Structures are given as C-alpha cells and as structure tokens.
N, C-alpha and C positions, 0 to 999 in steps of 0.2 A: 519475570513478568513485568510488563510496563504499566505505569499508572495512568497513561494517556494513550488513546488510540486515534489514528488518523481516519476520519470518516468521510472526508471530501477534499476536493482540490478545486480552487477557483480557476476558471479559464478566462478566455477573452471577454471583453465587454460585449453586451448584447443590447442593441438599440440605444436610445438616447436618454432613457429615464433611470439609469443606474443599475439595470439588471446585468447579470453575469452568467456566462455558461458555467455549469457546475458539474463536475464529475463526482458522482456519489459512490462510495465504497461499501455502503451498508446493504444487507440483503433486501430490506424494505426501504426504498429511497425516501419515503415520507418520514422516516424515523428522524432525519436531520431537523425536521420542524419541531420535534418534541424534546430535543436535547437541551434546549435553552441556549446558553452562551457557549460558543465555540471559540477556540483561540488559535493563533498562529503557532508554529512549531516553537518559536522562541518565547511565546507567551506575552509578547508586547502588544499584540493587536487582538481585539475581541470582536466577535460577530454574532449576530442572531439571524437565522434564515426566516424571513417574514413570509415568504411564499415560494412555492416550487411548482414548476409545471414541466411535463415532458416535452422534448423537442427531438429532432432527428439525431440519434446517437449520443445525446447528452440531456441535461436538464437545464432549464433557465430558472435562475433564482433571483429573488429580490432580497437584498440584505438590508436590515434595518439601518437607517442613517445614511445609506448610500443612495443619493438622489439624482445624480447626473452621470453622463458617460465619462467625463474627466475623472471623477472619483472612482468609478468602477475600473477604469483602465489601470489605475495604480495598484490594483489587487491581483492582477494576473499571476498565476502560479503559486499563490499562497495555499499551503495545505492547512486544513482545518482539523483541529484535534478536540476531543471530548474526554472528560475524566472517565476512566474505565468503569467506575461504579455506577455511571449513568446508563451503561449498556446492559442489555438483557443477560441474565445468567446463562451459561452454557449448561444444558441439561443432558444432551445425548453424548454417548461415548463416541470418540472419534471426531468430534467437532471442536473447533478452536477458532480463535481470531487470528488473522494473519500476523498481527503484532506478536502473538505468542511464539512464532517461528524464529523471530530475530534472536540470534545468539545460540540457536541449537546447533550442535555439531552435525556435520554431514559426512556420512560414510556409505560405503557400498555394502552388499550383503556379507562379504567376507570380513568386514570391519576396517577396511582401509579408509583412513581419514582424508577428507578433501577440504577441510576448513569448517567454517560456520556460515549460517545464513546471515547475510548482512542487510538484506532488503527483500521485499516482495514487490515486484513490478507488474504493471499491466499496460501494454502499449496498444491495446485494442483487440487482440485476438484471444489471448488467454493469460492467466497469471503465470509469472515466471519467478523462480527463486534465484536470488543472486548469492553465489557462494564465493568466499574468499578466505584466505589465511590472514587473520589480523596481524598487523595494523592496516592492511590494504583497505583503501576506500572504495575500490571497484573490483569486480570479480567476474566470474563466469555465470552466464544466465542459463538456467535449466527450466524447460517447460514443466509447470506444476500440474502434471497429469499422471495418471496411474502408471503409464508405460515407463516414465522416467523417475517418478517418485512414488514407489509402491507402498511406502510406510512412513507415517509421521507418528512419533511417540513423544508427545510433549512432556509427559511425566518422567520419561527416561532421558529427556534432553537430547533427542536425536532424530534426524531425518535420514532415511535410507534411500539412496539413489541407484539408478542403473544408468551410468554415464554412457553417452553415445561414444563409439570408437573415435579416438583422437581429440575428444573434448578437453581433456586435462593433460594431454601429452605436451612435453616441453618442446618448443620450437627447435629444430635442428640447426646447428651452426652452418652458415654458408661456407661452402668450399671455395678455395681460391683458385 
C-alpha cells in the first residue's frame, strides 16, 4: 500500500491569470480543495488548489502563487499527490483506491499468471489497468470493467482478469 495517492493532474494553462486545466481523480472533485498541500511525484514542488470550477470535460483551477500564464504553462502534466492519511477511510467491502491496485498480481480464473498491475490509466473513456511482468515499464492495457476484470481482491493481492483472445499471445515470427 502506498503512502501517497495521485489525486489530480495539471493540464494546459487556461487564460492569462495563471489558471490551469485540472484533471481530478477523486470521487468528489471539490475534495482537492480540502487536502491542503499537494505535491509533485518527486516531492520537489508543492501546490495548494485555491479555487476550482467545472468546465467542459475538465476543471479549471487556480493554484496559490501561480499568477500568470507563463507560470502556469510550466506546470503542464505535473501529477499532484496527497498523503494517504488525508483521504477518507474506505468503509465498504469491495472498495479501494486505484493506488491499492499497483503491484497486485494479475491472473485468470484458472490461476495463470500475467504479471502485475503497474498503473491505472484513463484516457477519457474509462479506467484501464496496465499489466506487465516486472521490470518492464510498459505493458498491456485492459479495460477496468466487470467483463474483463471480474474480481479484485486487495487483501489476497490479486486481480482476476478475463483476457480478450490474442491479447497476451506472443507475436508469431515472420516467415521468410
């Protein structure tokens, strides 16, 4: 279990007064206002979301201390993390934070191993889990929906998948 969780990602600059597009990963987007200090993945940059408003397909945020477009342009693609202890406790069975999936082994119903979850991605349509055999840094993307991921058992350390035909097949050698 990780001690920090990514709760948002800064997008492009918005306007001239230092606002940025913000992709928020929390169930309640306004929660980022109450977390206090957020930090970059490497911990070298600290931010506080001063205001947040909805826009078409994203949010627009004002970050404390960022007052012009030039400053906001330098922040594009920075992921914002918060200490896990600032997040609400998970109370319902079967609920988890996406960060809890990282490192879980991935197997099918028969127990065949496919690697581990190395990331949870979202490119706009739905969440995807990225599965790879360590030490690989990139892997295979699987839609994180019941059809392909029918079971997540964080306590047992595993995710059960139903892989689409051909998804994990080795490429065949080209014949001469």
